[in-house]
VOLODO-877762 format. One record per residue (C-alpha): residue number from 0; residue in one letter; x, y, z. Coordinates in steps of 0.1 Angstrom, whole numbers. Layout:
REM residues N
{pos NUM; code a; east X; north Y; up Z}
...
//
This chain:
REM residues 461
{pos 0; code m; east 1706; north 564; up -413}
{pos 1; code i; east 1722; north 570; up -447}
{pos 2; code i; east 1721; north 538; up -468}
{pos 3; code n; east 1749; north 529; up -492}
{pos 4; code l; east 1726; north 526; up -522}
{pos 5; code a; east 1753; north 513; up -546}
{pos 6; code r; east 1764; north 486; up -521}
{pos 7; code r; east 1728; north 476; up -515}
{pos 8; code a; east 1721; north 474; up -552}
{pos 9; code h; east 1752; north 453; up -558}
{pos 10; code d; east 1750; north 428; up -529}
{pos 11; code h; east 1714; north 425; up -520}
{pos 12; code n; east 1691; north 397; up -532}
{pos 13; code w; east 1665; north 418; up -549}
{pos 14; code e; east 1642; north 389; up -555}
{pos 15; code l; east 1636; north 386; up -518}
{pos 16; code d; east 1633; north 423; up -511}
{pos 17; code p; east 1596; north 434; up -511}
{pos 18; code i; east 1590; north 467; up -529}
{pos 19; code t; east 1559; north 475; up -509}
{pos 20; code r; east 1568; north 472; up -472}
{pos 21; code s; east 1536; north 485; up -458}
{pos 22; code l; east 1500; north 493; up -469}
{pos 23; code l; east 1508; north 529; up -459}
{pos 24; code d; east 1534; north 530; up -487}
{pos 25; code t; east 1509; north 548; up -509}
{pos 26; code d; east 1497; north 583; up -516}
{pos 27; code f; east 1477; north 598; up -487}
{pos 28; code y; east 1448; north 607; up -510}
{pos 29; code k; east 1443; north 570; up -517}
{pos 30; code l; east 1434; north 564; up -480}
{pos 31; code l; east 1411; north 594; up -479}
{pos 32; code m; east 1394; north 583; up -511}
{pos 33; code l; east 1392; north 547; up -497}
{pos 34; code q; east 1373; north 560; up -467}
{pos 35; code f; east 1350; north 579; up -491}
{pos 36; code i; east 1344; north 548; up -513}
{pos 37; code w; east 1339; north 526; up -482}
{pos 38; code k; east 1313; north 550; up -469}
{pos 39; code h; east 1293; north 556; up -501}
{pos 40; code f; east 1301; north 529; up -527}
{pos 41; code n; east 1311; north 498; up -507}
{pos 42; code r; east 1291; north 475; up -531}
{pos 43; code t; east 1302; north 492; up -563}
{pos 44; code r; east 1325; north 472; up -585}
{pos 45; code a; east 1355; north 487; up -603}
{pos 46; code t; east 1383; north 478; up -627}
{pos 47; code f; east 1417; north 494; up -629}
{pos 48; code t; east 1439; north 489; up -659}
{pos 49; code l; east 1476; north 496; up -665}
{pos 50; code m; east 1487; north 518; up -694}
{pos 51; code n; east 1522; north 526; up -706}
{pos 52; code r; east 1520; north 559; up -724}
{pos 53; code s; east 1557; north 556; up -733}
{pos 54; code q; east 1551; north 531; up -760}
{pos 55; code d; east 1587; north 532; up -772}
{pos 56; code v; east 1597; north 513; up -740}
{pos 57; code r; east 1586; north 477; up -744}
{pos 58; code l; east 1580; north 472; up -707}
{pos 59; code g; east 1571; north 436; up -710}
{pos 60; code e; east 1605; north 428; up -722}
{pos 61; code v; east 1623; north 449; up -695}
{pos 62; code v; east 1604; north 438; up -664}
{pos 63; code d; east 1604; north 401; up -654}
{pos 64; code v; east 1566; north 394; up -652}
{pos 65; code d; east 1572; north 365; up -628}
{pos 66; code e; east 1590; north 388; up -604}
{pos 67; code l; east 1562; north 413; up -607}
{pos 68; code r; east 1537; north 386; up -599}
{pos 69; code e; east 1557; north 377; up -568}
{pos 70; code q; east 1558; north 414; up -557}
{pos 71; code l; east 1520; north 418; up -562}
{pos 72; code e; east 1513; north 386; up -543}
{pos 73; code s; east 1535; north 398; up -515}
{pos 74; code t; east 1516; north 431; up -514}
{pos 75; code r; east 1482; north 412; up -512}
{pos 76; code k; east 1494; north 395; up -480}
{pos 77; code l; east 1501; north 428; up -462}
{pos 78; code r; east 1479; north 439; up -433}
{pos 79; code m; east 1479; north 471; up -413}
{pos 80; code h; east 1502; north 471; up -382}
{pos 81; code k; east 1488; north 481; up -348}
{pos 82; code s; east 1513; north 511; up -346}
{pos 83; code e; east 1502; north 523; up -381}
{pos 84; code m; east 1465; north 522; up -370}
{pos 85; code i; east 1473; north 541; up -338}
{pos 86; code w; east 1490; north 568; up -360}
{pos 87; code l; east 1461; north 570; up -384}
{pos 88; code a; east 1436; north 573; up -355}
{pos 89; code g; east 1455; north 597; up -333}
{pos 90; code n; east 1475; north 619; up -357}
{pos 91; code t; east 1465; north 654; up -368}
{pos 92; code f; east 1461; north 658; up -405}
{pos 93; code y; east 1456; north 693; up -420}
{pos 94; code g; east 1451; north 705; up -384}
{pos 95; code k; east 1423; north 681; up -377}
{pos 96; code r; east 1424; north 650; up -354}
{pos 97; code g; east 1401; north 621; up -361}
{pos 98; code i; east 1398; north 626; up -399}
{pos 99; code f; east 1394; north 588; up -402}
{pos 100; code e; east 1362; north 574; up -387}
{pos 101; code p; east 1366; north 546; up -360}
{pos 102; code a; east 1344; north 523; up -380}
{pos 103; code f; east 1365; north 528; up -411}
{pos 104; code l; east 1397; north 522; up -392}
{pos 105; code h; east 1383; north 490; up -377}
{pos 106; code w; east 1374; north 478; up -412}
{pos 107; code l; east 1408; north 488; up -426}
{pos 108; code e; east 1426; north 468; up -398}
{pos 109; code h; east 1404; north 437; up -398}
{pos 110; code d; east 1385; north 434; up -431}
{pos 111; code f; east 1404; north 453; up -459}
{pos 112; code r; east 1417; north 430; up -486}
{pos 113; code l; east 1432; north 437; up -521}
{pos 114; code s; east 1416; north 421; up -551}
{pos 115; code d; east 1431; north 395; up -573}
{pos 116; code f; east 1447; north 405; up -606}
{pos 117; code e; east 1452; north 394; up -642}
{pos 118; code l; east 1488; north 397; up -654}
{pos 119; code g; east 1505; north 390; up -687}
{pos 120; code v; east 1524; north 404; up -716}
{pos 121; code k; east 1508; north 416; up -748}
{pos 122; code d; east 1526; north 431; up -778}
{pos 123; code g; east 1557; north 437; up -757}
{pos 124; code q; east 1538; north 456; up -730}
{pos 125; code i; east 1527; north 445; up -695}
{pos 126; code s; east 1490; north 437; up -694}
{pos 127; code l; east 1477; north 442; up -658}
{pos 128; code q; east 1442; north 446; up -646}
{pos 129; code f; east 1425; north 446; up -612}
{pos 130; code e; east 1388; north 438; up -610}
{pos 131; code g; east 1365; north 435; up -580}
{pos 132; code l; east 1347; north 456; up -554}
{pos 133; code w; east 1359; north 492; up -557}
{pos 134; code v; east 1372; north 491; up -521}
{pos 135; code e; east 1394; north 461; up -530}
{pos 136; code t; east 1408; north 476; up -563}
{pos 137; code t; east 1414; north 513; up -557}
{pos 138; code m; east 1445; north 508; up -536}
{pos 139; code w; east 1463; north 488; up -562}
{pos 140; code e; east 1470; north 519; up -583}
{pos 141; code i; east 1500; north 531; up -564}
{pos 142; code y; east 1512; north 497; up -553}
{pos 143; code a; east 1513; north 484; up -589}
{pos 144; code l; east 1530; north 515; up -604}
{pos 145; code s; east 1557; north 517; up -577}
{pos 146; code a; east 1563; north 479; up -581}
{pos 147; code i; east 1567; north 481; up -619}
{pos 148; code d; east 1589; north 512; up -618}
{pos 149; code e; east 1612; north 497; up -592}
{pos 150; code l; east 1614; north 464; up -611}
{pos 151; code k; east 1624; north 484; up -642}
{pos 152; code t; east 1651; north 501; up -620}
{pos 153; code r; east 1663; north 468; up -607}
{pos 154; code a; east 1666; north 453; up -642}
{pos 155; code s; east 1689; north 482; up -652}
{pos 156; code l; east 1709; north 481; up -619}
{pos 157; code k; east 1717; north 444; up -626}
{pos 158; code k; east 1737; north 455; up -657}
{pos 159; code l; east 1761; north 477; up -638}
{pos 160; code t; east 1793; north 468; up -620}
{pos 161; code e; east 1798; north 480; up -584}
{pos 162; code l; east 1820; north 509; up -596}
{pos 163; code e; east 1793; north 519; up -622}
{pos 164; code l; east 1766; north 517; up -595}
{pos 165; code d; east 1788; north 540; up -573}
{pos 166; code i; east 1790; north 565; up -602}
{pos 167; code l; east 1753; north 563; up -610}
{pos 168; code y; east 1743; north 572; up -574}
{pos 169; code a; east 1770; north 598; up -570}
{pos 170; code r; east 1757; north 616; up -601}
{pos 171; code a; east 1721; north 614; up -589}
{pos 172; code k; east 1730; north 626; up -554}
{pos 173; code t; east 1749; north 655; up -569}
{pos 174; code r; east 1719; north 664; up -591}
{pos 175; code l; east 1696; north 663; up -560}
{pos 176; code w; east 1720; north 685; up -541}
{pos 177; code e; east 1721; north 711; up -569}
{pos 178; code k; east 1683; north 712; up -571}
{pos 179; code m; east 1680; north 717; up -533}
{pos 180; code a; east 1706; north 744; up -535}
{pos 181; code k; east 1684; north 763; up -560}
{pos 182; code l; east 1654; north 761; up -536}
{pos 183; code y; east 1673; north 768; up -503}
{pos 184; code g; east 1664; north 802; up -489}
{pos 185; code v; east 1638; north 812; up -515}
{pos 186; code p; east 1613; north 834; up -495}
{pos 187; code g; east 1579; north 819; up -490}
{pos 188; code l; east 1585; north 788; up -511}
{pos 189; code t; east 1568; north 755; up -501}
{pos 190; code v; east 1574; north 721; up -517}
{pos 191; code s; east 1562; north 686; up -510}
{pos 192; code d; east 1571; north 652; up -523}
{pos 193; code f; east 1546; north 637; up -548}
{pos 194; code g; east 1569; north 611; up -562}
{pos 195; code t; east 1557; north 577; up -550}
{pos 196; code r; east 1541; north 564; up -582}
{pos 197; code r; east 1571; north 569; up -605}
{pos 198; code r; east 1600; north 566; up -580}
{pos 199; code h; east 1634; north 551; up -588}
{pos 200; code s; east 1630; north 528; up -558}
{pos 201; code f; east 1616; north 529; up -523}
{pos 202; code l; east 1651; north 533; up -508}
{pos 203; code w; east 1658; north 563; up -531}
{pos 204; code q; east 1626; north 580; up -523}
{pos 205; code d; east 1633; north 575; up -486}
{pos 206; code y; east 1668; north 590; up -492}
{pos 207; code v; east 1654; north 620; up -511}
{pos 208; code v; east 1627; north 628; up -485}
{pos 209; code t; east 1653; north 626; up -457}
{pos 210; code a; east 1676; north 650; up -476}
{pos 211; code m; east 1648; north 674; up -484}
{pos 212; code r; east 1638; north 675; up -448}
{pos 213; code d; east 1673; north 680; up -435}
{pos 214; code v; east 1684; north 706; up -461}
{pos 215; code l; east 1653; north 726; up -468}
{pos 216; code g; east 1637; north 726; up -434}
{pos 217; code k; east 1603; north 744; up -433}
{pos 218; code t; east 1604; north 749; up -471}
{pos 219; code f; east 1598; north 711; up -474}
{pos 220; code v; east 1563; north 708; up -460}
{pos 221; code g; east 1556; north 670; up -463}
{pos 222; code s; east 1552; north 640; up -484}
{pos 223; code s; east 1522; north 624; up -502}
{pos 224; code n; east 1537; north 590; up -493}
{pos 225; code t; east 1518; north 581; up -461}
{pos 226; code y; east 1545; north 556; up -449}
{pos 227; code l; east 1573; north 581; up -452}
{pos 228; code a; east 1552; north 608; up -435}
{pos 229; code y; east 1546; north 582; up -407}
{pos 230; code t; east 1582; north 572; up -403}
{pos 231; code h; east 1597; north 607; up -407}
{pos 232; code d; east 1571; north 626; up -387}
{pos 233; code l; east 1561; north 647; up -417}
{pos 234; code e; east 1528; north 661; up -428}
{pos 235; code a; east 1509; north 636; up -451}
{pos 236; code i; east 1499; north 656; up -482}
{pos 237; code g; east 1469; north 649; up -504}
{pos 238; code t; east 1431; north 650; up -507}
{pos 239; code n; east 1415; north 634; up -538}
{pos 240; code a; east 1421; north 625; up -575}
{pos 241; code h; east 1405; north 620; up -609}
{pos 242; code e; east 1392; north 586; up -599}
{pos 243; code l; east 1362; north 599; up -580}
{pos 244; code p; east 1347; north 622; up -606}
{pos 245; code m; east 1354; north 595; up -633}
{pos 246; code a; east 1334; north 570; up -613}
{pos 247; code m; east 1305; north 594; up -606}
{pos 248; code a; east 1304; north 602; up -643}
{pos 249; code a; east 1304; north 566; up -653}
{pos 250; code l; east 1274; north 559; up -630}
{pos 251; code a; east 1253; north 588; up -645}
{pos 252; code d; east 1222; north 578; up -664}
{pos 253; code s; east 1218; north 609; up -686}
{pos 254; code d; east 1238; north 636; up -702}
{pos 255; code e; east 1225; north 661; up -676}
{pos 256; code e; east 1235; north 638; up -647}
{pos 257; code l; east 1269; north 633; up -664}
{pos 258; code r; east 1275; north 671; up -666}
{pos 259; code e; east 1264; north 676; up -629}
{pos 260; code s; east 1283; north 645; up -616}
{pos 261; code q; east 1316; north 665; up -612}
{pos 262; code y; east 1298; north 688; up -587}
{pos 263; code k; east 1278; north 661; up -570}
{pos 264; code m; east 1311; north 644; up -562}
{pos 265; code l; east 1324; north 677; up -545}
{pos 266; code e; east 1292; north 680; up -525}
{pos 267; code m; east 1295; north 644; up -512}
{pos 268; code w; east 1332; north 650; up -504}
{pos 269; code q; east 1327; north 681; up -484}
{pos 270; code q; east 1298; north 664; up -465}
{pos 271; code t; east 1320; north 633; up -458}
{pos 272; code y; east 1349; north 654; up -445}
{pos 273; code q; east 1328; north 681; up -428}
{pos 274; code g; east 1342; north 710; up -447}
{pos 275; code e; east 1378; north 699; up -445}
{pos 276; code l; east 1402; north 688; up -473}
{pos 277; code l; east 1387; north 711; up -498}
{pos 278; code i; east 1413; north 711; up -526}
{pos 279; code m; east 1395; north 705; up -559}
{pos 280; code l; east 1410; north 689; up -590}
{pos 281; code p; east 1388; north 704; up -618}
{pos 282; code d; east 1405; north 690; up -650}
{pos 283; code t; east 1390; north 655; up -651}
{pos 284; code f; east 1367; north 667; up -679}
{pos 285; code g; east 1383; north 701; up -686}
{pos 286; code t; east 1390; north 729; up -662}
{pos 287; code t; east 1374; north 757; up -682}
{pos 288; code q; east 1340; north 741; up -684}
{pos 289; code f; east 1342; north 730; up -648}
{pos 290; code l; east 1347; north 766; up -635}
{pos 291; code e; east 1321; north 781; up -659}
{pos 292; code g; east 1294; north 757; up -647}
{pos 293; code a; east 1303; north 754; up -610}
{pos 294; code p; east 1278; north 764; up -584}
{pos 295; code d; east 1288; north 794; up -563}
{pos 296; code w; east 1295; north 773; up -532}
{pos 297; code v; east 1325; north 757; up -551}
{pos 298; code a; east 1343; north 790; up -548}
{pos 299; code n; east 1343; north 785; up -511}
{pos 300; code w; east 1367; north 755; up -514}
{pos 301; code t; east 1402; north 761; up -501}
{pos 302; code g; east 1420; north 758; up -534}
{pos 303; code q; east 1428; north 740; up -566}
{pos 304; code r; east 1454; north 715; up -578}
{pos 305; code i; east 1466; north 719; up -614}
{pos 306; code d; east 1474; north 686; up -632}
{pos 307; code s; east 1472; north 686; up -670}
{pos 308; code k; east 1470; north 723; up -679}
{pos 309; code n; east 1497; north 749; up -685}
{pos 310; code p; east 1501; north 760; up -648}
{pos 311; code y; east 1505; north 797; up -656}
{pos 312; code v; east 1473; north 796; up -677}
{pos 313; code a; east 1454; north 774; up -652}
{pos 314; code g; east 1465; north 796; up -622}
{pos 315; code d; east 1455; north 828; up -639}
{pos 316; code e; east 1422; north 813; up -649}
{pos 317; code y; east 1414; north 802; up -613}
{pos 318; code i; east 1424; north 836; up -599}
{pos 319; code a; east 1402; north 854; up -624}
{pos 320; code w; east 1373; north 830; up -616}
{pos 321; code l; east 1376; north 836; up -579}
{pos 322; code e; east 1376; north 874; up -584}
{pos 323; code r; east 1344; north 871; up -605}
{pos 324; code r; east 1329; north 851; up -577}
{pos 325; code g; east 1338; north 878; up -552}
{pos 326; code r; east 1365; north 857; up -534}
{pos 327; code d; east 1399; north 869; up -525}
{pos 328; code p; east 1425; north 847; up -543}
{pos 329; code r; east 1451; north 856; up -517}
{pos 330; code t; east 1432; north 834; up -492}
{pos 331; code k; east 1432; north 804; up -515}
{pos 332; code r; east 1457; north 777; up -523}
{pos 333; code l; east 1471; north 768; up -557}
{pos 334; code i; east 1491; north 735; up -561}
{pos 335; code a; east 1510; north 727; up -593}
{pos 336; code s; east 1519; north 690; up -597}
{pos 337; code d; east 1525; north 680; up -633}
{pos 338; code a; east 1560; north 672; up -645}
{pos 339; code l; east 1576; north 699; up -623}
{pos 340; code d; east 1613; north 703; up -619}
{pos 341; code v; east 1634; north 728; up -599}
{pos 342; code d; east 1634; north 757; up -624}
{pos 343; code s; east 1597; north 755; up -631}
{pos 344; code i; east 1590; north 753; up -593}
{pos 345; code v; east 1610; north 785; up -586}
{pos 346; code a; east 1595; north 803; up -617}
{pos 347; code l; east 1559; north 794; up -608}
{pos 348; code h; east 1565; north 805; up -572}
{pos 349; code a; east 1578; north 838; up -584}
{pos 350; code y; east 1548; north 843; up -607}
{pos 351; code f; east 1521; north 835; up -582}
{pos 352; code g; east 1540; north 844; up -550}
{pos 353; code g; east 1553; north 878; up -559}
{pos 354; code r; east 1560; north 904; up -586}
{pos 355; code l; east 1587; north 924; up -603}
{pos 356; code q; east 1588; north 961; up -595}
{pos 357; code n; east 1578; north 970; up -630}
{pos 358; code g; east 1550; north 945; up -633}
{pos 359; code a; east 1551; north 910; up -647}
{pos 360; code k; east 1537; north 886; up -673}
{pos 361; code a; east 1537; north 849; up -672}
{pos 362; code g; east 1566; north 846; up -697}
{pos 363; code d; east 1588; north 867; up -674}
{pos 364; code f; east 1590; north 838; up -649}
{pos 365; code r; east 1596; north 807; up -670}
{pos 366; code s; east 1632; north 806; up -660}
{pos 367; code a; east 1645; north 808; up -624}
{pos 368; code v; east 1643; north 842; up -607}
{pos 369; code d; east 1670; north 858; up -587}
{pos 370; code f; east 1654; north 862; up -553}
{pos 371; code s; east 1685; north 876; up -538}
{pos 372; code d; east 1681; north 911; up -553}
{pos 373; code p; east 1657; north 930; up -531}
{pos 374; code k; east 1655; north 958; up -557}
{pos 375; code r; east 1638; north 935; up -582}
{pos 376; code w; east 1619; north 911; up -559}
{pos 377; code l; east 1589; north 922; up -540}
{pos 378; code p; east 1569; north 895; up -522}
{pos 379; code e; east 1532; north 903; up -529}
{pos 380; code h; east 1515; north 869; up -534}
{pos 381; code r; east 1485; north 867; up -557}
{pos 382; code i; east 1475; north 833; up -543}
{pos 383; code r; east 1491; north 809; up -518}
{pos 384; code f; east 1512; north 788; up -542}
{pos 385; code s; east 1529; north 755; up -535}
{pos 386; code s; east 1544; north 727; up -556}
{pos 387; code g; east 1539; north 689; up -555}
{pos 388; code w; east 1572; north 676; up -569}
{pos 389; code g; east 1569; north 642; up -584}
{pos 390; code t; east 1589; north 622; up -609}
{pos 391; code y; east 1618; north 646; up -613}
{pos 392; code l; east 1624; north 646; up -575}
{pos 393; code t; east 1623; north 608; up -569}
{pos 394; code n; east 1634; north 595; up -603}
{pos 395; code d; east 1657; north 619; up -620}
{pos 396; code f; east 1685; north 596; up -632}
{pos 397; code r; east 1686; north 611; up -667}
{pos 398; code d; east 1722; north 610; up -681}
{pos 399; code c; east 1735; north 595; up -648}
{pos 400; code n; east 1741; north 560; up -662}
{pos 401; code p; east 1779; north 555; up -668}
{pos 402; code q; east 1771; north 531; up -695}
{pos 403; code g; east 1754; north 559; up -714}
{pos 404; code n; east 1720; north 544; up -722}
{pos 405; code d; east 1686; north 557; up -710}
{pos 406; code g; east 1675; north 526; up -691}
{pos 407; code f; east 1670; north 547; up -659}
{pos 408; code n; east 1649; north 574; up -676}
{pos 409; code p; east 1614; north 576; up -661}
{pos 410; code i; east 1584; north 566; up -682}
{pos 411; code s; east 1548; north 577; up -683}
{pos 412; code l; east 1530; north 548; up -666}
{pos 413; code v; east 1495; north 550; up -653}
{pos 414; code c; east 1470; north 527; up -637}
{pos 415; code k; east 1435; north 542; up -640}
{pos 416; code l; east 1399; north 534; up -634}
{pos 417; code s; east 1386; north 518; up -665}
{pos 418; code e; east 1351; north 504; up -656}
{pos 419; code v; east 1326; north 510; up -628}
{pos 420; code d; east 1298; north 485; up -624}
{pos 421; code g; east 1304; north 474; up -660}
{pos 422; code r; east 1303; north 509; up -674}
{pos 423; code p; east 1333; north 525; up -691}
{pos 424; code a; east 1352; north 552; up -672}
{pos 425; code v; east 1365; north 583; up -691}
{pos 426; code k; east 1390; north 610; up -683}
{pos 427; code l; east 1392; north 639; up -708}
{pos 428; code s; east 1419; north 661; up -691}
{pos 429; code d; east 1430; north 696; up -702}
{pos 430; code n; east 1455; north 679; up -726}
{pos 431; code y; east 1441; north 659; up -756}
{pos 432; code q; east 1471; north 635; up -752}
{pos 433; code k; east 1460; north 624; up -718}
{pos 434; code a; east 1424; north 615; up -726}
{pos 435; code m; east 1416; north 579; up -715}
{pos 436; code g; east 1387; north 556; up -722}
{pos 437; code p; east 1370; north 540; up -752}
{pos 438; code q; east 1371; north 564; up -782}
{pos 439; code k; east 1333; north 563; up -786}
{pos 440; code e; east 1328; north 573; up -750}
{pos 441; code i; east 1355; north 600; up -752}
{pos 442; code e; east 1336; north 616; up -781}
{pos 443; code r; east 1303; north 614; up -762}
{pos 444; code y; east 1319; north 631; up -731}
{pos 445; code r; east 1334; north 658; up -753}
{pos 446; code k; east 1299; north 666; up -767}
{pos 447; code v; east 1286; north 670; up -731}
{pos 448; code f; east 1316; north 689; up -716}
{pos 449; code g; east 1330; north 706; up -746}
{pos 450; code t; east 1366; north 713; up -753}
{pos 451; code a; east 1371; north 749; up -741}
{pos 452; code g; east 1406; north 754; up -728}
{pos 453; code v; east 1419; north 720; up -739}
{pos 454; code a; east 1452; north 719; up -757}
{pos 455; code n; east 1477; north 695; up -772}
{pos 456; code a; east 1509; north 691; up -752}
{pos 457; code p; east 1536; north 665; up -751}
{pos 458; code v; east 1534; north 640; up -722}
{pos 459; code s; east 1567; north 634; up -705}
{pos 460; code v; east 1558; north 617; up -673}
//
C-alpha cells in the first residue's frame, strides 16, 4: 500500500506514533551479534554513548528531549511477537535454516530486556548513554539512532504547510526514481538497503524499500532492516560490526593480546556460526595492519566489507592480499557501504565487476559508466562486488525543502560502544577523523596497531 506521506505528516499526531514498532526494526547484524554476545559474554557489562559528529547541528535544540524520552521508554516496553519468533526460527538466512539457536530464541522471547538510559542536553547536544549488561545495551544502538533521526525529521516537518509537505515528498520521490533509473538494467549489479540508522523516517524507509523491490527486481537483493525483510519477504542482510573487535580489544590484558584480539574475535565468530556468515570488517584498527598480520585461515573467509577506507584502494588491497595468499578473488565477496550514492555505486560496480576493453584504472570509473555500449563494456569480474546503500538511499532530502533551509539534511550521528567492564573501548578506523575513544587510549592503540594505510578524509554521514 502506498502511503500519502505528506498527508500523514500533516494530519497525524506524531507524539502518539511510535518510531520503533518492533524489536525487529534494527539491522540484522545486531541480532546475529546479540546471539554471539549472549553465548560468550552474557555477564559482561557494556556502555554505549551517543556522539554527533556534525557538531554544527545543535541537536539538543532541534529534538525535543521529552519526546525522545517517551520514544525510548516506548521501545523498552516492546517484546517479540510470536509470528516474529516463528520467522526467526524457521526462515532461511544466507541459505541456512536454523541460524538462531533454540535456546537463544527462547531467551529472546521470554527474557530479553533493554537497559535503562541516561538522557539530557549538554552544550546544545543530546547526551545519551546506555549502561548495563552487554546483552541489554547492544540493541539500543539502532533504536536510539533511528529515533533521534526521525524526531529531527518530525521537527522540520512541523514547520511546513500541507502544500510544502507535498512538494517536499514529490521532490524526494522524483530523486529516488532518478536514482533507480540509473541502476535499472545494469548487468550484474546488486544493491541492498543499509539505511536504517540514519533514515528520514520509518515510513519513508518502508516506501523506499518497496519501490526498490518493485522497480529493480533481482538487482535489489535485500535489506539490513530485519523488520522490513520480514514484512516484505526479503533477504535480511548483515553479519557483524566494529562493536565485537572493539570489545575484545578492551578486554585484552597486554599489547600482544590487544593485537591478536581482532583475530580471536573472527575465530570465535566462525566457531559460533559453524563456518557461515564469514564477511569480515577489518578496519576497526586499520585494514592494512589487519591484512598483513592475519593468519592464513582468515583468507578462507567469504569476503570483506569496506567501511572507512577509499573503496577503490581498499578493494584493490584486498584482491592483492587474496592473490598473495593463493586465493581466487573472483570467488570472494566485496561489499562497499560508506556514504555511497548512485553514481559511486555504478562506478564501483564497473571497476570491480568488469573492465574496459583497453584496460582500466581506478580513476576511470569514478563517474557513472555507460553499460549500454557493448563495444566498451566487457563483464569480467575481478571480485563479486555489491553495495550496501545507506543514508543517501533512505534520507536524501538535500535541497528538497521548499522553504530552502537544510533542516532535512542528514547528519553524522553514531552510538558506539564506549566501555566494556569498566575499560575504555577504542575504534581507530582507516580514517583519522573517525577515531573514537579517550585520546590517551587512541594513542596507545596506534602504537600497537600502527597507522599504515590510514588517511584523513572528510566525514559526511
